[in-house]
C-alpha positions in Angstrom: 101.6 51.0 135.6 104.2 51.4 132.9 106.0 49.5 130.2 109.7 48.8 130.0 111.4 47.3 127.0 113.7 44.4 128.0 114.8 43.0 124.7 114.1 43.6 121.0 110.5 42.3 121.2 110.1 41.6 124.9 108.5 44.1 127.3 107.7 44.1 131.0 104.7 45.6 132.7 105.8 47.3 135.9 104.1 48.9 138.8 106.2 50.8 141.4 109.3 49.3 139.8 108.0 45.7 140.4 107.4 43.5 137.4 103.7 42.4 137.2 103.7 40.9 133.7 105.3 40.7 130.3 104.5 40.5 126.6 106.0 40.4 123.2 105.3 43.0 120.6 106.1 41.6 117.2 106.6 44.0 114.2 104.3 42.8 111.4 104.4 45.4 108.6 104.7 49.1 108.3 102.7 50.4 111.2 101.3 47.1 112.5 102.3 45.1 115.6 101.1 41.9 117.1 100.7 41.3 120.8 101.8 37.9 121.9 102.5 35.9 125.1 100.8 38.4 127.4 101.3 37.1 131.0 100.4 38.8 134.2 101.0 37.8 137.8 98.2 35.8 139.5 97.3 38.6 141.9 96.2 40.9 139.1 92.4 41.3 139.3 90.2 41.1 136.2 89.6 44.9 136.4 93.4 45.4 136.3 93.5 43.4 133.0 91.6 46.3 131.4 94.2 48.7 132.7 96.9 46.4 131.3 95.4 46.6 127.9 94.9 50.4 128.2 98.6 50.8 129.0 99.6 48.6 126.1 97.3 50.5 123.7 98.7 53.9 124.9 102.3 52.6 124.4 101.5 51.3 120.9 100.1 54.8 120.1 103.2 56.5 121.6 105.6 54.4 119.5 103.7 55.3 116.3 102.0 52.0 115.4 98.7 52.2 113.5 97.4 48.8 114.4 97.7 46.2 117.2 96.8 42.6 116.4 95.7 40.1 119.0 94.7 36.5 118.5 92.2 35.5 121.1 92.0 32.1 122.7 88.9 32.5 124.9 85.4 34.1 125.0 86.5 36.1 128.0 89.4 37.7 126.0 87.0 38.3 123.1 84.7 40.2 125.4 87.6 42.2 126.8 89.0 43.0 123.4 85.6 44.2 122.2 85.3 46.4 125.3 88.8 47.9 124.5 87.7 49.0 120.9 89.3 46.1 119.1 87.4 44.8 116.0 87.2 41.2 115.0 88.8 40.9 111.6 89.1 37.1 111.2 86.5 34.9 112.9 88.3 31.6 112.1 91.7 32.8 113.5 90.0 34.8 116.2 92.1 37.8 115.1 91.2 41.2 116.6 92.7 44.5 115.5 92.9 47.7 117.4 93.2 50.7 115.0 95.1 53.5 116.7 93.3 56.8 116.4 96.2 59.3 116.0 94.9 62.8 116.7 
């Protein structure tokens, strides 16, 4: 699975050259981006969603961002974000932040 930039803030998730999803990566401030409108095809299993987040997190690291922000809309997503090393920063807004660990 890999990411291909389609427009300024629009990206496609692809596997074997076939689109399997898309998302927006909005630049917030120096070194921070926000993941929005993540959509994946219906045939993607829950386990593959973890892989989707891992690919996005790797991409964010590769392009030099320090943080990735995600607003959660479900308890399931909260659980997934926690599993992927995101930290809840704002309970009211359900804002989670992944801090990139640049080695």
